[in-house]
C-alpha positions as CSV (number, residue, x, y, z in Angstrom):
1,M,-32.4,7.8,-1.9
2,R,-29.1,9.4,-0.7
3,K,-26.0,8.0,-1.0
4,R,-24.6,6.8,2.5
5,A,-21.3,7.0,3.8
6,R,-19.8,5.8,6.9
7,L,-16.0,7.6,8.8
8,I,-14.7,5.4,10.7
9,Y,-12.4,6.8,12.9
10,N,-9.4,5.9,15.5
11,P,-10.1,8.8,18.2
12,T,-6.3,7.8,19.9
13,S,-4.5,7.9,15.8
14,G,-1.6,10.8,15.8
15,R,-2.0,13.7,18.0
16,E,-5.8,13.2,18.3
17,A,-6.6,16.4,16.2
18,L,-9.6,14.5,14.4
19,A,-11.6,15.1,17.2
20,H,-12.1,18.5,17.0
21,D,-13.1,18.8,13.2
22,L,-15.4,16.0,12.9
23,V,-18.3,18.0,12.9
24,E,-16.8,20.0,9.7
25,I,-15.5,16.6,8.5
26,L,-18.9,15.1,8.1
27,G,-20.2,18.6,7.1
28,I,-18.0,18.8,3.5
29,F,-19.1,14.3,2.8
30,E,-22.6,15.9,3.3
31,Q,-21.9,18.6,0.6
32,A,-20.3,16.0,-1.5
33,G,-23.9,14.3,-1.1
34,Y,-23.3,11.4,1.6
35,E,-25.8,11.0,4.7
36,T,-22.8,10.3,6.5
37,S,-22.7,8.7,10.0
38,A,-19.1,8.3,12.5
39,F,-18.1,5.2,14.4
40,A,-14.9,5.3,16.6
41,T,-13.0,2.5,16.6
42,T,-12.5,0.3,19.7
43,A,-10.3,-1.6,21.3
44,T,-11.8,-5.0,20.3
45,P,-9.6,-6.2,17.7
46,N,-10.5,-5.8,14.0
47,S,-13.1,-3.0,15.3
48,A,-12.4,-1.2,12.1
49,A,-12.2,-4.2,10.1
50,D,-15.9,-5.4,11.1
51,E,-17.3,-2.4,11.1
52,A,-16.3,-1.5,7.3
53,R,-17.2,-5.2,6.7
54,R,-20.7,-4.5,7.9
55,C,-21.1,-1.4,6.4
56,A,-20.6,-2.4,2.8
57,K,-23.1,-5.4,3.3
58,D,-25.6,-3.0,4.0
59,G,-25.3,-1.4,1.2
60,F,-22.8,2.0,2.3
61,E,-21.7,3.9,-1.2
62,L,-18.5,5.2,0.7
63,I,-16.4,4.0,3.6
64,I,-13.8,6.9,4.7
65,A,-10.6,5.5,6.8
66,A,-9.9,8.1,9.3
67,G,-7.1,7.5,11.3
68,G,-2.9,6.1,10.7
69,D,-2.3,3.7,7.5
70,G,-3.4,0.4,10.7
71,T,-6.6,2.1,10.9
72,I,-6.6,1.7,6.6
73,N,-5.2,-1.1,6.6
74,Q,-8.1,-2.5,8.8
75,V,-10.6,-0.9,7.2
76,V,-9.5,-2.5,3.7
77,N,-9.3,-5.8,5.7
78,G,-13.0,-5.6,6.0
79,L,-13.6,-4.8,2.5
80,A,-11.5,-6.5,0.3
81,G,-13.2,-9.7,0.5
82,L,-16.6,-8.4,-0.6
83,K,-17.8,-9.2,-4.4
84,R,-19.4,-5.3,-3.3
85,R,-16.7,-3.2,-2.3
86,P,-18.1,0.5,-1.8
87,K,-15.4,3.9,-2.2
88,M,-13.5,4.9,-0.4
89,A,-11.8,8.1,1.2
90,I,-8.9,8.7,3.6
91,I,-7.9,11.5,5.8
92,P,-4.7,11.0,7.9
93,A,-4.3,11.1,11.1
94,G,-1.1,9.3,12.3
95,T,2.4,8.8,12.0
96,T,4.2,8.5,8.9
97,N,0.9,8.4,6.9
98,D,2.6,6.3,3.5
99,Y,-1.0,6.2,2.3
100,A,-2.1,9.5,2.2
101,R,1.4,10.4,0.3
102,A,1.0,8.6,-2.2
103,L,-2.9,9.8,-3.3
104,R,-1.8,13.1,-2.2
105,I,-4.1,14.1,0.5
106,P,-3.2,16.6,2.6
107,R,-1.5,15.3,5.8
108,E,-1.3,17.6,8.3
109,D,-5.6,19.2,7.8
110,P,-8.4,16.6,8.5
111,V,-10.2,18.7,7.1
112,A,-7.9,19.7,4.1
113,A,-7.8,16.0,3.4
114,A,-12.1,15.1,3.9
115,K,-12.3,18.5,0.5
116,V,-10.6,16.0,-1.7
117,V,-14.0,14.5,-1.8
118,L,-15.2,17.4,-3.4
119,K,-13.1,17.4,-6.4
120,N,-14.3,13.9,-7.2
121,Q,-11.3,12.0,-8.5
122,T,-10.9,8.5,-7.9
123,V,-7.7,5.5,-8.5
124,K,-8.7,2.2,-9.0
125,M,-5.9,0.7,-6.5
126,D,-4.1,-1.9,-6.3
127,I,-4.5,-3.9,-3.4
128,G,-2.2,-6.7,-1.8
129,Q,-2.2,-10.2,-0.4
130,A,-0.6,-12.3,1.8
131,G,-2.6,-15.9,3.1
132,E,-5.7,-14.2,4.2
133,Q,-4.6,-10.8,5.0
134,Y,-4.9,-8.4,2.8
135,F,-2.5,-4.7,2.7
136,I,-2.3,-1.3,1.5
137,N,1.2,-0.4,0.9
138,I,4.3,-3.3,2.0
139,A,5.2,-6.1,2.5
140,A,8.5,-7.5,3.6
141,G,10.5,-9.8,5.7
142,G,13.9,-9.5,6.8
143,L,15.6,-8.3,10.1
144,L,15.2,-4.9,9.9
145,T,11.7,-5.2,9.1
146,E,11.0,-5.5,13.0
147,L,12.0,-1.5,13.7
148,T,8.1,-1.2,13.2
149,Y,7.6,-3.9,16.1
150,D,10.0,-2.4,18.6
151,V,8.4,1.2,18.4
152,P,6.5,1.7,20.8
153,S,2.6,3.3,19.9
154,Q,3.2,6.5,22.4
155,L,7.1,7.2,20.5
156,K,5.0,6.7,17.0
157,S,2.6,9.7,18.3
158,I,4.7,12.1,20.3
159,F,7.9,12.0,17.6
160,G,6.2,10.4,14.6
161,Y,8.4,9.6,11.7
162,A,11.2,10.6,14.0
163,A,11.0,7.7,16.4
164,Y,11.3,5.3,13.4
165,L,14.6,7.1,12.4
166,A,16.1,7.1,15.7
167,K,15.1,3.2,16.0
168,G,16.3,2.5,12.8
169,A,20.0,4.2,13.3
170,E,20.1,1.4,16.5
171,L,19.8,-2.1,15.0
172,L,20.9,-1.3,11.8
173,P,24.1,-2.4,13.5
174,R,22.9,-5.6,14.3
175,V,21.7,-6.2,10.4
176,K,22.2,-10.1,9.7
177,P,21.4,-12.1,6.2
178,V,19.5,-14.7,6.3
179,E,18.7,-17.5,3.5
180,M,15.6,-16.7,1.7
181,D,13.5,-18.2,-1.4
182,L,12.1,-15.5,-3.0
183,K,9.7,-17.0,-6.3
184,Y,8.7,-14.2,-8.3
185,D,7.3,-13.4,-12.3
186,G,10.6,-15.0,-14.4
187,G,12.9,-15.1,-11.5
188,H,13.6,-16.9,-8.6
189,F,16.7,-15.9,-5.7
190,T,18.1,-18.2,-3.5
191,G,20.4,-16.9,-0.6
192,K,20.8,-14.6,2.0
193,A,19.2,-11.2,2.2
194,S,19.0,-8.6,4.9
195,M,15.4,-8.3,3.8
196,F,12.8,-7.5,0.9
197,F,10.3,-5.4,0.4
198,L,6.6,-5.6,-1.9
199,A,5.5,-2.2,-2.0
200,L,2.7,-0.7,-3.8
201,T,3.0,2.3,-3.7
202,N,6.1,4.8,-3.7
203,S,6.2,6.3,-0.2
204,V,7.2,3.9,2.0
205,G,8.6,4.6,5.8
206,G,8.3,7.8,5.0
207,F,10.8,7.7,2.2
208,E,9.3,9.0,-1.4
209,K,12.1,7.6,-3.0
210,L,12.2,4.0,-2.2
211,V,10.9,2.8,-5.1
212,P,11.1,5.8,-7.7
213,D,8.5,4.4,-10.5
214,A,5.5,2.9,-8.4
215,S,2.4,2.9,-9.8
216,L,-0.5,2.7,-8.3
217,D,-3.0,0.8,-10.2
218,D,-0.3,-1.8,-12.6
219,G,-1.5,-4.8,-11.1
220,K,2.3,-5.3,-9.8
221,F,4.4,-4.7,-6.8
222,T,7.5,-3.8,-6.8
223,M,9.9,-6.4,-5.7
224,I,13.6,-5.0,-3.6
225,I,15.8,-7.5,-2.2
226,V,18.8,-6.7,-0.2
227,K,21.1,-8.7,-0.7
228,T,23.8,-7.3,1.8
229,G,24.2,-6.7,5.9
230,N,26.8,-5.2,5.7
231,L,26.8,-1.5,7.8
232,A,28.7,0.4,5.8
233,K,26.8,-0.6,2.6
234,M,23.5,-0.4,4.0
235,L,24.4,3.2,5.2
236,H,25.7,3.5,1.4
237,L,22.6,2.4,-0.1
238,M,20.7,4.5,2.2
239,T,22.6,7.6,1.1
240,L,22.0,6.5,-2.9
241,V,17.8,6.3,-1.5
242,L,17.9,9.9,-0.2
243,N,19.7,11.1,-3.2
244,G,17.1,10.8,-6.0
245,G,16.6,6.5,-5.6
246,K,19.8,5.5,-7.4
247,H,19.9,3.1,-5.6
248,I,18.1,0.6,-7.8
249,N,20.8,1.0,-9.6
250,D,23.0,-0.8,-6.9
251,P,24.9,-4.3,-7.8
252,S,23.8,-5.3,-3.8
253,I,20.1,-4.6,-4.6
254,I,17.8,-6.6,-6.9
255,Y,14.7,-4.4,-8.8
256,V,11.8,-6.0,-10.6
257,K,7.8,-6.3,-10.9
258,T,6.4,-8.2,-9.9
259,H,2.5,-9.6,-9.0
260,K,2.9,-12.2,-7.6
261,V,5.9,-14.1,-4.4
262,V,6.2,-16.7,-2.7
263,A,8.0,-16.0,0.6
264,K,10.1,-18.9,2.3
265,S,13.0,-19.5,4.1
266,P,15.2,-23.2,4.7
267,K,16.8,-22.3,7.8
268,D,16.4,-19.2,9.1
269,R,12.9,-17.9,10.7
270,L,11.8,-15.3,8.2
271,M,8.9,-12.5,10.2
272,I,7.2,-10.9,7.7
273,N,6.0,-7.7,8.0
274,I,2.9,-6.5,6.8
275,D,1.5,-2.5,7.0
276,G,3.7,-2.0,9.4
277,E,2.8,-4.8,11.8
278,Y,3.8,-9.0,12.4
279,G,2.3,-10.5,10.1
280,G,2.9,-14.2,10.6
281,D,6.3,-16.2,9.8
282,A,7.1,-17.7,5.8
283,P,6.3,-19.8,4.3
284,M,3.7,-16.9,2.7
285,T,2.2,-16.1,-1.1
286,F,1.5,-12.7,-1.5
287,R,-0.5,-11.4,-4.9
288,N,-0.9,-8.0,-5.9
289,L,-5.2,-7.4,-6.6
290,K,-5.5,-5.3,-10.0
291,Q,-7.7,-2.1,-9.2
292,H,-9.2,-3.9,-6.6
293,I,-10.8,-1.0,-4.6
294,E,-11.3,3.1,-5.8
295,M,-10.2,5.7,-3.4
296,F,-10.6,9.0,-3.7
297,A,-7.6,11.4,-4.5
298,D,-6.2,14.5,-5.9
299,T,-4.8,13.2,-8.7
300,D,-4.1,16.3,-10.6
301,R,-0.6,15.9,-8.1
302,I,-0.1,12.9,-8.6
303,P,2.8,11.7,-11.5
304,D,1.3,10.3,-14.9
305,D,3.3,7.4,-15.0
306,A,1.8,6.8,-11.0
307,I,-1.3,6.1,-12.6
308,T,-3.1,4.5,-15.8
309,D,-4.9,6.5,-18.1
310,P,-8.2,4.6,-18.7
311,E,-9.0,6.0,-22.2
312,I,-5.4,4.7,-23.1
313,E,-6.8,1.2,-21.1
314,D,-9.5,0.8,-23.0
315,A,-8.3,1.8,-26.4
316,E,-5.2,-1.1,-26.1
317,R,-7.5,-3.3,-25.4
318,H,-9.8,-2.7,-28.3
319,F,-6.9,-2.2,-30.9
320,V,-5.8,-6.3,-29.3
321,S,-9.7,-6.9,-30.0
322,A,-9.4,-6.4,-33.2
323,V,-6.5,-7.2,-34.6
324,D,-7.6,-11.3,-33.0
325,Q,-10.4,-10.1,-35.5
326,L,-8.7,-9.5,-38.7
327,P,-8.7,-12.5,-41.1
328,K,-6.4,-14.5,-41.2
329,T,-3.4,-14.3,-44.1
330,D,-2.3,-17.2,-46.4
331,A,1.0,-17.0,-44.8
332,E,-0.4,-17.7,-40.8
333,T,-2.6,-20.2,-41.6
334,E,0.0,-21.8,-43.3
335,S,2.9,-21.6,-40.6
336,K,-0.3,-22.7,-38.0
337,S,-0.4,-26.2,-40.1
338,E,3.0,-26.6,-40.2
């Protein structure tokens, strides 16, 4: 029996170029060995998530998310809670397309993006969980994270990333620190901060240097806490981001790796942004689900330190196992008995 794939596409994403290439895209996945059908999302809430979940339970081997990061997020939310999760492919057709950028998938040409499947290269991607929600790229809290709520969807489609930059310039003068209580692996921050980020990839809001050392599959978030709310300092931090990711060493920044974060605010309302949308208020617990969904990617173009080499990982496990099975020396036996 041939493998089955379901292409879930958002007909209103980005500049709506996807529909023009739909027949050719379906043909590419057929060429890759998948009997492929398509589903256009509707205005019904969770349309993409519901269809992805239905297809996974029906035994489809591949789910293709075609649209912006919001569509990809919905598809992941349909799959992440299942025990059996099919592979995923993505065809970007949104505004910033952070996830496609991280996976080195062409962002301006849907047909070229579909052809990535023909290379048969995949990455088992980490996925974030925030309460009952899942996220693919970023969770954040603080006043500047309200940026994405305030950019109308029509402006996002017409002007793309420029719409975010324009709104960001407008909001920066209004940023004020809020009281935060953030517990993470081996640490605990309490005090005022303007925002915190939990990133899963190196591409956040179109900035590829915000998390310069991000790993896609190590089971850890990169957490950034911005302790300042001073406008001049914020602008300085932005120049450091653009200048090769040098912000990570600034004293106004806490930059750590962690697999879990518990976020609270003892005084202020702390709104949580999940992949660019409002995800509720703190308190909230975030967990990294290591290598949770296998995604097609152009791994030839992904930096070596961004993904784990399976052979090295296997060798490390075998080494540890072999060491554990070695006979104990007299010195070790005496040490344990003391």
